[in-house]
N, C-alpha and C positions, 0 to 999 in steps of 0.2 A: 433543724427545727424539731423539737420533741413532739411526739405523737402519743395520744392516749386513745385507746379503743375500749368500748364497753358494749354490753348487750342490754337492751330494754325488752322486757316481756310484759305486755299489757293484756288484760282480760276485759272483754266488753260484754255487756248485757245482751242476751238474745231477745229480750223483749223490745228493745229499741235497736233496730238494725241501722248501722251507719256504713257509708261507703268509703270514708276516708278518716284518717287520724291526723290532726295537725299538731306538730311538735315544734317547739322553739328551744334550742340548746344554746347556752351562753357560758363562756369560760371567763373567769375573772382572775386577776393576778395582783399581787402587792406591788409589783414593779411597774414602771411607766411604760406604756405601750406606744410604739410608733404608729401602728395602724390598729387601733382598738376595734374598728368596725369589722375586722375579719375574725373576731372572737365570738361571733354569733351566727347561727344559721337557722332558717325556718324550713321545715320539711313537711310535705304532705304525702302521707303513705296510704296506699289503698289497703282496705281491710278485707281479708278473706275469711269466710266462715266455713267451718267443717260441716259437711253434710251429715245430718242426724235424722234418723227415722224414729218416730215415736208411735207406738201402737197403744191404742186404748180400746176397751170394749165395754159394752153395756148389755145386760141380759135381764129377763124377767124371772129367771130361776136363780135361787141362791146357791145351787150346787149342781154339778154334772157328775155322772158316774161313768168312768171309762174302764172298760174291761179288756183284758188281753185278747188278741185275735183267737177265734175258735171257741171262746167261752160265752159268746153273746147268745142270749135266749130272746128271740123276738117277742116282745109284748108291748102293747101300746102304753106309752107313758104320757105325761102331761105335754100339751103343746107348748112350745117355747119359741122365743125369738132372741137372736143375738145380733148385735151391731158392732162391727169392727171399724175403727177409724185410724187411718194412717196419715200422719203429719210429717 
């Protein structure tokens, strides 16, 4: 019995998370088949998502000034707030 193998690579949207992919594979032939029902298979494959960490921030200042250690001169600057979000 001849065999064929191949690889499917599917990409899924992260905006709609699915837990399974349903695949139907069917082989056809020009010759007459004794058992054509064994030329198809339905698969249900679990989907695994890679863990990604997304960092975002919001601040009320358009700019920060960072200085090398030892060169900082303490002086009051404007009050500011920064929000960090981890997803």
